[in-house]
Rosetta silent file (secondary structure, phi, psi, omega in degrees, C-alpha in Angstrom):
SEQUENCE: XXXXXXXXXXXXXXXXXXXXXXXXXXXXXXXXXXXXXXXXXXXXXXXXXXXXXXXXXXXXXXXXXXXXXXXXXXXXXXXXXXXXXXXXXXXXXXXXXXXXXXXXXXXXXXXXXXXXXXXXXXXXXXXXXXXXXXXXXXXXXXXXXXXXXXXXXXXXXXXXXXXXXXXXXXXXXXXXXXXXXXXXXXXXXXXXXXXXXXXXXXXXXXXXXXXXXXXXXXXXXXXXXXXXXXXXXXXXXXXXXXXXXXXXXXXXXXXXXXXXXXXXXXXXXXXXXXXXXX
SCORE:     score description
SCORE:     0.000 S_00000001
   1 L     0.000  -41.464 -176.604   24.154  122.530  -38.978 S_00000001
   2 H   -68.795  -43.103  178.819   22.973  120.108  -36.377 S_00000001
   3 H   -60.829  -43.253  178.265   19.497  121.599  -36.544 S_00000001
   4 H   -58.786  -43.713 -177.349   19.492  121.196  -40.337 S_00000001
   5 H   -64.829  -44.346  178.256   20.505  117.613  -40.079 S_00000001
   6 H   -58.778  -43.719 -175.502   17.729  116.772  -37.426 S_00000001
   7 H   -66.714  -34.242 -179.482   15.157  118.431  -39.684 S_00000001
   8 H   -66.671  -39.560 -175.687   16.413  116.376  -42.790 S_00000001
   9 H   -70.734  -40.282 -175.939   16.123  113.151  -40.783 S_00000001
  10 H   -63.849  -40.835 -177.006   12.709  114.037  -39.448 S_00000001
  11 H   -67.888  -40.430  179.601   11.649  114.779  -42.989 S_00000001
  12 H   -66.291  -34.508  179.777   13.036  111.455  -44.330 S_00000001
  13 H   -65.508  -46.952 -175.839   11.162  109.614  -41.580 S_00000001
  14 H   -66.825  -24.578 -178.236    7.974  111.397  -42.278 S_00000001
  15 H   -84.876  -12.467 -172.835    8.414  110.442  -46.065 S_00000001
  16 L   -68.524  147.825  177.520    9.073  106.677  -45.100 S_00000001
  17 L   -82.385   -9.069  178.396    6.293  104.275  -45.816 S_00000001
  18 L  -103.402  144.219  173.267    7.068  102.620  -42.335 S_00000001
  19 L   -88.073  170.325 -178.713    6.270  104.215  -39.097 S_00000001
  20 H   -61.022  -38.051  179.201    8.784  104.407  -36.261 S_00000001
  21 H   -66.137  -35.355 -178.000    6.992  101.626  -34.442 S_00000001
  22 H   -74.126  -43.018  179.682    7.131   99.364  -37.501 S_00000001
  23 H   -66.162  -34.505  174.525   10.783  100.010  -37.965 S_00000001
  24 H   -66.710  -38.325  175.092   11.414   99.261  -34.389 S_00000001
  25 H   -67.186  -34.890  176.002    9.531   96.059  -34.637 S_00000001
  26 H   -65.339  -46.346 -179.199   11.538   95.171  -37.775 S_00000001
  27 H   -64.845  -40.481 -175.847   14.822   95.663  -36.009 S_00000001
  28 H   -70.845  -31.155  177.955   13.768   93.674  -32.974 S_00000001
  29 H   -71.080  -41.328 -176.946   12.587   90.798  -35.374 S_00000001
  30 H   -70.011  -41.982  176.714   15.983   90.809  -37.236 S_00000001
  31 H   -62.078  -38.241  170.976   17.870   90.779  -34.022 S_00000001
  32 H   -59.876  -43.426  178.670   15.740   87.856  -32.860 S_00000001
  33 H   -69.516  -38.081  177.615   16.535   85.882  -36.012 S_00000001
  34 H   -58.840  -46.406  177.411   20.289   86.701  -35.640 S_00000001
  35 H   -61.507  -37.875  179.230   20.184   85.186  -32.153 S_00000001
  36 H   -63.747  -38.459  177.915   18.292   82.164  -33.434 S_00000001
  37 L  -101.313   18.578  174.430   20.863   81.422  -36.155 S_00000001
  38 L    56.010   40.402 -177.026   23.913   82.267  -34.133 S_00000001
  39 L  -147.822  175.874 -178.433   24.980   85.146  -36.415 S_00000001
  40 L   -82.308  167.156  174.362   25.032   88.959  -36.661 S_00000001
  41 L   -60.932  -40.602 -176.106   22.152   91.010  -38.227 S_00000001
  42 L   -68.412  -27.289  176.305   24.475   91.831  -41.205 S_00000001
  43 L   -84.514    1.707  177.304   24.967   88.001  -41.834 S_00000001
  44 H   -56.652  -44.756  176.766   21.266   87.274  -42.079 S_00000001
  45 H   -55.417  -51.349  178.517   21.176   87.577  -45.886 S_00000001
  46 H   -57.662  -47.574 -178.270   23.935   84.942  -46.200 S_00000001
  47 H   -59.800  -32.987  178.004   22.143   82.668  -43.700 S_00000001
  48 H   -68.243  -30.413  178.316   18.866   83.094  -45.655 S_00000001
  49 H   -77.811  -37.369  179.228   20.721   81.901  -48.789 S_00000001
  50 H   -66.016  -40.437  172.911   22.245   78.889  -47.043 S_00000001
  51 H   -72.839  -26.923  174.276   18.764   77.809  -45.848 S_00000001
  52 H   -63.442  -41.607  174.274   17.296   78.361  -49.059 S_00000001
  53 H   -66.261  -41.433  177.525   19.854   75.910  -50.611 S_00000001
  54 H   -56.041  -45.615  179.112   19.104   73.531  -47.894 S_00000001
  55 H   -64.862  -32.393  171.433   15.406   73.557  -48.568 S_00000001
  56 H   -59.629  -48.648 -178.771   16.218   72.958  -52.213 S_00000001
  57 H   -61.970  -40.279  176.130   18.266   69.942  -51.318 S_00000001
  58 H   -63.604  -35.068 -178.854   15.450   68.605  -49.100 S_00000001
  59 H   -73.671  -17.159  173.316   13.155   69.138  -51.896 S_00000001
  60 L   -94.725   12.726 -169.448   15.385   66.910  -54.119 S_00000001
  61 H   -63.716  -32.900 -176.160   15.640   64.190  -51.384 S_00000001
  62 H   -65.880  -32.377  175.433   13.612   61.804  -53.519 S_00000001
  63 H   -69.547  -39.546 -176.371   16.161   61.948  -56.278 S_00000001
  64 H   -70.780  -38.020  173.995   19.002   61.634  -53.755 S_00000001
  65 H   -61.255  -41.796  178.911   17.288   58.596  -52.156 S_00000001
  66 H   -60.398  -47.938 -179.874   16.813   56.969  -55.387 S_00000001
  67 H   -60.020  -41.448  174.287   20.502   57.452  -56.226 S_00000001
  68 H   -57.523  -42.451 -178.089   21.510   55.982  -52.867 S_00000001
  69 H   -64.282  -39.938  175.672   19.194   52.999  -53.413 S_00000001
  70 H   -60.782  -39.249 -177.116   20.928   52.365  -56.754 S_00000001
  71 H   -69.536  -40.420  179.258   24.384   52.499  -55.046 S_00000001
  72 H   -61.241  -49.690 -175.410   23.190   50.043  -52.374 S_00000001
  73 H   -59.899  -38.213  174.620   21.789   47.561  -55.063 S_00000001
  74 H   -58.250  -50.616  179.092   25.051   47.782  -56.978 S_00000001
  75 H   -61.096  -38.039  176.840   27.091   47.129  -53.916 S_00000001
  76 H   -61.432  -47.280 -177.283   24.847   44.127  -53.007 S_00000001
  77 H   -58.826  -43.140  179.679   25.217   42.723  -56.545 S_00000001
  78 H   -62.525  -46.303 -176.054   29.030   43.243  -56.363 S_00000001
  79 H   -66.865  -47.798 -177.368   29.281   41.542  -52.893 S_00000001
  80 H   -53.029  -46.372  179.767   27.008   38.750  -54.069 S_00000001
  81 H   -61.993  -45.066 -179.643   29.182   37.992  -57.078 S_00000001
  82 H   -68.040  -35.884  176.417   32.381   38.055  -55.070 S_00000001
  83 H   -66.773  -36.067  179.997   30.837   35.945  -52.283 S_00000001
  84 H   -67.726  -43.627 -177.495   29.586   33.483  -54.878 S_00000001
  85 H   -65.268  -37.468  173.518   33.011   33.202  -56.398 S_00000001
  86 H   -65.951  -35.028 -178.228   34.515   32.611  -52.962 S_00000001
  87 H   -65.057  -48.324 -179.000   31.806   30.087  -52.131 S_00000001
  88 H   -59.154  -47.263  174.870   32.614   28.166  -55.380 S_00000001
  89 H   -55.427  -48.400 -175.492   36.437   28.189  -54.469 S_00000001
  90 H   -62.808  -40.326 -177.788   35.664   26.934  -50.979 S_00000001
  91 H   -63.626  -38.824  176.839   33.515   23.926  -52.252 S_00000001
  92 H   -64.676  -43.571  177.468   36.271   22.950  -54.651 S_00000001
  93 H   -68.334  -33.467  177.739   38.947   23.182  -51.925 S_00000001
  94 H   -64.709  -39.096  177.746   36.748   21.290  -49.510 S_00000001
  95 H   -68.756  -31.514  175.620   36.424   18.320  -51.878 S_00000001
  96 H   -71.265  -37.399 -178.048   40.253   18.392  -52.242 S_00000001
  97 H   -68.616  -41.217 -179.687   40.775   18.604  -48.471 S_00000001
  98 H   -53.261  -44.719 -176.107   38.313   15.729  -47.868 S_00000001
  99 H   -67.812  -43.980  178.048   40.428   13.442  -50.183 S_00000001
 100 H   -62.023  -46.933  178.901   43.716   14.450  -48.572 S_00000001
 101 H   -55.737  -48.873 -177.865   42.417   13.923  -45.036 S_00000001
 102 H   -54.504  -39.466 -177.928   40.891   10.566  -46.011 S_00000001
 103 H   -68.764  -27.642 -179.952   44.360    9.253  -47.033 S_00000001
 104 H   -81.886  -17.674 -166.356   45.702   10.131  -43.470 S_00000001
 105 H   -78.596  -43.461 -172.522   42.916    8.475  -41.496 S_00000001
 106 H   -54.893  -47.784 -175.512   43.700    4.719  -42.046 S_00000001
 107 H   -65.635  -17.837 -177.405   47.265    4.872  -40.632 S_00000001
 108 H   -98.726   22.560  175.409   45.871    6.786  -37.577 S_00000001
 109 L    62.832   33.363  179.191   43.504    3.960  -36.681 S_00000001
 110 L  -128.672   36.397 -168.160   40.634    5.855  -38.151 S_00000001
 111 L   -69.742  -23.214  179.222   40.162    3.687  -41.173 S_00000001
 112 L   -90.709   -8.485 -173.844   36.353    3.362  -40.615 S_00000001
 113 L   -86.401  157.816  176.967   35.860    7.085  -40.148 S_00000001
 114 E  -125.145  127.422 -179.464   34.611    9.649  -42.679 S_00000001
 115 E  -113.012  133.242  172.762   35.668   13.267  -42.799 S_00000001
 116 E  -132.687  135.174  166.372   33.556   15.883  -44.692 S_00000001
 117 E   -94.033  109.168 -168.679   33.944   19.625  -45.133 S_00000001
 118 E   -97.878  114.707 -179.982   30.410   21.015  -45.207 S_00000001
 119 E  -107.810  109.559 -174.690   30.023   24.349  -47.025 S_00000001
 120 E  -122.647  135.988 -179.707   26.485   25.707  -46.528 S_00000001
 121 E   -78.720  137.185  177.305   25.086   29.093  -47.800 S_00000001
 122 L   -81.514  156.390  166.714   23.740   31.372  -44.969 S_00000001
 123 L   -57.448  155.104 -174.800   20.614   33.431  -45.146 S_00000001
 124 H   -64.684  -29.571 -176.691   21.241   36.770  -46.634 S_00000001
 125 H   -78.001   -0.050  171.194   20.813   38.682  -43.427 S_00000001
 126 H  -110.304    4.419  173.909   23.773   36.640  -42.090 S_00000001
 127 L   -63.363  150.196 -177.531   26.244   37.418  -44.847 S_00000001
 128 E  -155.778 -157.991  179.952   29.224   39.106  -43.595 S_00000001
 129 L   -56.736  -30.606 -171.015   33.025   39.875  -44.064 S_00000001
 130 L  -102.808   15.303  176.403   33.901   36.213  -44.650 S_00000001
 131 E   104.170 -170.066 -174.031   31.212   35.626  -47.278 S_00000001
 132 L  -100.240   10.883 -173.709   27.838   33.921  -47.598 S_00000001
 133 E  -113.499  158.686  159.825   28.896   30.530  -46.261 S_00000001
 134 E  -114.384  143.281  177.821   29.287   28.697  -43.025 S_00000001
 135 E  -121.355  119.100 -178.383   31.966   25.980  -42.943 S_00000001
 136 E  -123.327  141.814  167.234   31.928   22.938  -40.666 S_00000001
 137 E   -87.359  117.402 -179.759   34.048   19.872  -40.318 S_00000001
 138 E  -109.887  145.097  173.623   31.845   16.855  -40.050 S_00000001
 139 E  -139.661  152.999  177.956   32.899   13.288  -39.195 S_00000001
 140 E  -125.252  125.180 -173.145   31.354    9.887  -38.862 S_00000001
 141 L   -99.454   -8.300 -178.656   33.431    7.413  -36.792 S_00000001
 142 L  -126.340  140.831  178.805   31.355    4.340  -37.485 S_00000001
 143 L   -55.941  135.433  176.216   30.284    2.929  -40.957 S_00000001
 144 L    89.874  -22.158  177.945   26.700    3.827  -41.805 S_00000001
 145 L   -80.666  151.369 -174.498   26.357    6.513  -39.243 S_00000001
 146 L   -75.804  144.830 -178.300   25.437   10.122  -40.035 S_00000001
 147 L   -75.517  138.928 -176.129   28.146   12.665  -40.055 S_00000001
 148 E  -136.416  176.020  178.314   28.070   15.292  -37.252 S_00000001
 149 E   -58.165  131.237 -167.368   30.249   18.116  -36.048 S_00000001
 150 H   -57.177  -36.316 -178.417   33.789   17.032  -35.380 S_00000001
 151 H   -80.590   -1.054  179.528   33.764   18.586  -31.745 S_00000001
 152 H  -118.609  -19.316 -175.311   30.580   16.674  -30.785 S_00000001
 153 H   -90.772  -44.951 -169.609   31.097   13.289  -32.617 S_00000001
 154 L   -83.593  147.738  174.237   34.765   12.467  -32.011 S_00000001
 155 L   -80.688  177.225 -178.735   36.097   11.335  -28.614 S_00000001
 156 H   -59.803  -50.326  176.372   39.187   13.153  -27.220 S_00000001
 157 H   -61.817  -44.400  178.848   41.718   10.825  -28.867 S_00000001
 158 H   -56.705  -49.744 -177.779   39.824   10.699  -32.136 S_00000001
 159 H   -50.129  -59.201 -172.510   39.550   14.545  -32.078 S_00000001
 160 H   -53.769  -39.250 -174.565   43.373   14.764  -31.639 S_00000001
 161 H   -75.957  -35.288 -179.631   44.045   12.353  -34.515 S_00000001
 162 H   -66.654  -41.433 -178.268   41.524   14.065  -36.804 S_00000001
 163 H   -69.095  -39.427 -176.832   43.279   17.446  -36.035 S_00000001
 164 H   -64.362  -40.533  179.708   46.689   15.846  -36.593 S_00000001
 165 H   -61.495  -48.793 -179.851   45.488   14.566  -40.089 S_00000001
 166 H   -65.721  -40.993 -179.677   44.273   18.146  -40.915 S_00000001
 167 H   -59.344  -43.310 -177.193   47.447   19.817  -39.517 S_00000001
 168 H   -59.115  -52.659  179.376   49.637   17.426  -41.706 S_00000001
 169 H   -57.585  -42.796 -179.980   47.581   18.233  -44.751 S_00000001
 170 L  -100.921   32.682 -171.319   47.492   21.889  -44.102 S_00000001
 171 L   -60.561  -25.729 -178.135   51.100   22.138  -42.987 S_00000001
 172 L   -90.433  -12.750 -176.756   51.869   25.012  -45.350 S_00000001
 173 L   -95.920  144.260  175.767   48.755   26.937  -44.391 S_00000001
 174 L   101.836  168.232 -173.920   48.215   29.195  -41.325 S_00000001
 175 L  -124.785   -2.236  179.654   50.518   31.466  -39.290 S_00000001
 176 L   -63.625  127.029 -177.477   50.609   29.547  -35.955 S_00000001
 177 L   -99.678   -4.734  179.260   54.227   28.749  -35.264 S_00000001
 178 E  -140.428  125.483  179.901   53.618   26.416  -32.365 S_00000001
 179 E  -112.560  141.393 -175.205   51.019   23.473  -32.201 S_00000001
 180 E  -121.186  123.758 -176.844   50.095   21.674  -29.058 S_00000001
 181 E  -119.982  110.619 -172.383   48.893   17.965  -29.235 S_00000001
 182 E  -107.016  113.351  173.672   47.513   16.604  -25.851 S_00000001
 183 L    63.372   38.983  179.773   46.969   12.774  -25.717 S_00000001
 184 L   -68.335  -17.080 -178.549   47.015   12.409  -29.489 S_00000001
 185 L  -103.562   23.631 -171.456   47.942    8.706  -28.916 S_00000001
 186 L   -72.220  131.868  172.941   45.116    7.981  -26.531 S_00000001
 187 L    81.360    3.110  179.365   43.746    4.503  -27.101 S_00000001
 188 L  -125.446  172.581 -176.959   46.346    3.361  -29.762 S_00000001
 189 L  -167.195 -178.505  173.273   49.515    1.586  -29.776 S_00000001
 190 H    54.375 -140.336 -168.889   51.975   -0.365  -32.057 S_00000001
 191 H   -57.961  -35.825 -178.345   51.989    0.553  -35.733 S_00000001
 192 H   -64.202  -44.463  174.452   49.260    3.247  -35.215 S_00000001
 193 H   -55.735  -43.947  178.446   51.258    4.990  -32.522 S_00000001
 194 H   -59.124  -39.524 -177.060   54.258    4.821  -34.879 S_00000001
 195 H   -68.774  -34.498 -178.414   52.239    6.400  -37.675 S_00000001
 196 H   -64.920  -48.995 -176.630   51.127    9.139  -35.259 S_00000001
 197 H   -60.674  -36.960  178.119   54.763    9.791  -34.257 S_00000001
 198 H   -61.036  -43.835 -178.110   55.904    9.801  -37.903 S_00000001
 199 H   -66.716  -44.068  179.890   53.195   12.434  -38.730 S_00000001
 200 H   -65.119  -39.679  179.178   54.179   14.673  -35.819 S_00000001
 201 H   -65.693  -42.336 -179.922   57.901   14.485  -36.839 S_00000001
 202 H   -58.768  -46.587 -179.667   56.837   15.405  -40.393 S_00000001
 203 H   -63.592  -34.065 -177.302   54.842   18.311  -39.140 S_00000001
 204 H   -63.584  -13.644  172.584   57.697   19.408  -36.896 S_00000001
 205 L   -68.342  -21.013 -178.153   59.658   20.224  -40.005 S_00000001
 206 L  -104.810  -33.945 -163.435   57.271   23.193  -40.580 S_00000001
 207 L  -141.936  160.146  172.753   56.194   24.166  -37.083 S_00000001
 208 E   -80.190  132.863 -173.437   57.278   23.843  -33.508 S_00000001
 209 E  -123.461  125.266  170.730   55.265   20.884  -31.941 S_00000001
 210 E  -111.576  117.417 -172.760   54.570   20.272  -28.356 S_00000001
 211 E  -123.668  130.861  173.301   53.152   16.793  -27.580 S_00000001
 212 E   -95.935  114.536 -175.819   51.885   15.337  -24.334 S_00000001
 213 L  -139.427  155.345  171.221   52.198   11.498  -24.893 S_00000001
 214 L  -119.227   11.288  178.783   52.287    8.237  -23.068 S_00000001
 215 L   -99.648  125.055  177.613   53.436    6.383  -26.136 S_00000001
 216 H   -62.313  -37.631 -178.550   57.109    5.272  -26.461 S_00000001
 217 H   -60.750  -39.130 -174.393   56.697    5.178  -30.279 S_00000001
 218 H   -80.676  -38.740 -177.484   55.634    8.821  -30.335 S_00000001
 219 H   -66.450  -38.828  179.614   58.267    9.952  -27.742 S_00000001
 220 L   -58.787  -28.786 -178.053   61.039    8.312  -29.591 S_00000001
 221 L   -73.452  -11.710 -168.035   60.249   10.590  -32.695 S_00000001
 222 L   -79.543  162.470  170.776   60.919   13.793  -30.792 S_00000001
 223 L   -91.984  -15.574  178.881   63.914   15.997  -30.909 S_00000001
 224 L  -142.321  140.239 -175.677   63.587   17.084  -27.260 S_00000001
 225 L  -132.536  129.595 -177.984   62.246   14.925  -24.474 S_00000001
 226 E  -138.763  153.524  175.466   61.157   16.018  -21.032 S_00000001
 227 E  -106.132  129.370  168.942   59.217   14.188  -18.089 S_00000001
 228 E   -91.639  115.997 -171.017   56.267   15.774  -16.402 S_00000001
 229 E  -122.765  128.108  179.609   56.263   14.722  -12.776 S_00000001
 230 E  -102.215  129.999  174.341   53.606   15.523  -10.133 S_00000001
 231 E  -124.337  154.984  175.012   54.774   15.455   -6.479 S_00000001
 232 L    82.015  148.193  177.871   52.986   15.892   -3.163 S_00000001
 233 L  -102.464  -51.202 -172.445   49.373   15.039   -2.085 S_00000001
 234 L   -70.079  -48.352 -177.160   48.302   17.929   -0.060 S_00000001
 235 L  -130.123   72.294 -176.805   49.723   20.688   -2.280 S_00000001
 236 L   -62.848  143.781  178.138   50.758   18.898   -5.476 S_00000001
 237 E  -126.599  155.105  178.940   53.310   20.581   -7.753 S_00000001
 238 E  -115.245  134.633 -179.297   54.226   19.814  -11.196 S_00000001
 239 E  -126.239  148.099  176.863   57.868   19.638  -12.475 S_00000001
 240 E  -108.906  122.420 -176.389   59.281   19.315  -15.986 S_00000001
 241 E  -119.194  111.392 -175.693   62.498   17.395  -15.927 S_00000001
 242 E   -75.832  144.194  177.807   64.391   17.529  -19.250 S_00000001
 243 L   -94.029  120.388 -165.164   66.313   14.385  -20.505 S_00000001
 244 L   -97.465  -18.956 -174.379   69.626   15.813  -21.471 S_00000001
 245 L  -140.554  168.819 -177.739   71.352   12.745  -23.179 S_00000001
 246 H   -63.127  -31.623 -179.845   70.614    9.544  -25.052 S_00000001
 247 H   -64.058  -44.759 -177.491   71.084    7.271  -22.051 S_00000001
 248 H   -63.539  -40.793  179.103   68.410    9.186  -20.027 S_00000001
 249 H   -64.871  -51.012  175.309   66.045    9.038  -23.126 S_00000001
 250 H   -55.622  -37.510 -179.989   66.582    5.289  -23.563 S_00000001
 251 H   -71.115  -40.439  177.555   65.905    4.640  -19.917 S_00000001
 252 H   -66.207  -43.557  172.264   62.670    6.756  -20.023 S_00000001
 253 H   -65.201  -34.763  174.103   61.366    5.071  -23.216 S_00000001
 254 H   -62.763  -48.585 -179.636   62.337    1.696  -21.784 S_00000001
 255 H   -60.309  -45.367  176.146   60.221    2.631  -18.622 S_00000001
 256 H   -60.825  -28.421 -176.831   57.309    3.647  -20.848 S_00000001
 257 H   -77.891  -47.847 -169.130   57.527    0.259  -22.626 S_00000001
 258 H  -111.904   -4.323 -176.461   57.804   -2.033  -19.616 S_00000001
 259 L    97.265 -163.894 -173.098   56.657   -0.065  -16.497 S_00000001
 260 L   -61.602  -36.038  177.877   58.371    0.605  -13.279 S_00000001
 261 L   -90.642  104.729 -179.905   60.711   -2.509  -13.635 S_00000001
 262 L   -79.623  113.424 -176.981   62.916   -1.792  -16.632 S_00000001
 263 L   -91.151  167.036  178.230   64.067   -5.064  -18.345 S_00000001
 264 H   -62.666  -41.861  175.976   66.997   -5.600  -20.786 S_00000001
 265 H   -52.480  -41.811 -174.105   64.320   -6.284  -23.521 S_00000001
 266 H   -75.323  -39.050  174.582   62.657   -2.969  -22.897 S_00000001
 267 H   -57.638  -44.791  179.370   66.118   -1.181  -23.012 S_00000001
 268 H   -66.073  -44.052  172.849   66.868   -2.920  -26.325 S_00000001
 269 H   -61.139  -43.720  179.152   63.447   -1.997  -27.745 S_00000001
 270 H   -66.081  -36.828  173.264   63.887    1.477  -26.698 S_00000001
 271 H   -65.851  -37.671  178.654   67.259    1.851  -28.315 S_00000001
 272 H   -69.569  -39.132  179.939   65.833    0.379  -31.571 S_00000001
 273 H   -60.256  -48.337 -175.748   62.956    3.002  -31.499 S_00000001
 274 H   -63.919  -41.927 -178.881   65.417    5.786  -31.049 S_00000001
 275 H   -66.518  -34.035  177.755   67.704    4.464  -33.725 S_00000001
 276 H   -65.497  -43.532 -174.582   64.667    4.135  -36.146 S_00000001
 277 H   -82.127  -10.207 -175.851   63.681    7.685  -35.467 S_00000001
 278 L   -66.932    0.000    0.000   67.217    9.180  -35.769 S_00000001
């Protein structure tokens, strides 16, 4: 039986159109392709089909590229339309903001100043998540002078008062719960300092306000008053001393009014300021 099987196999090989050498070479080539594509010899037909589909897709890449280009152009147009709408709203809001801030400037001793919100379209390569504009606050502190960036034109005290005007106007906007004003009363006194204090008090109804001040008019408007004291020369330290009652507040505001030697007139004026602010 075995002999018959061998003879049959030998006959079939003799009848084959391929020689043993050719069949061996074919098997070697198939195994090499299987190793190349990380699959078994039996999986080669499937792999061939996958590669054929990939070649077909590559052949259609021009159509795919065209479709992608159309998608990009549509997205660009949609973005431009939305950004233009946002830009128009910004310009409208900027004009309203300028008018509201202007009303706050005169009482803050900035009656000759000018405030402008400048909305400028950016080059297309600079468009981003926040639209196609750059927005700057510009000010001119003297009549006839050109407006420039707020942080470059205004002095420290002017900057604080411009920011106070902005914060008062925008009291309902923003998420910051604590605002800090340092030397907002620099270079002012009398009615102007009183106006600053009144606006800080108004703003304090919406936010927690921390103010560093040398003005008795401003200090009198506060709900909580503390003294910042520096001690020592070699290794100076800073202490914050809270004023816990009305007498202490009256004495401190009187000191701010008259200096180291507190007079009866200063105490009376301090009491009047506190009474007015109550």
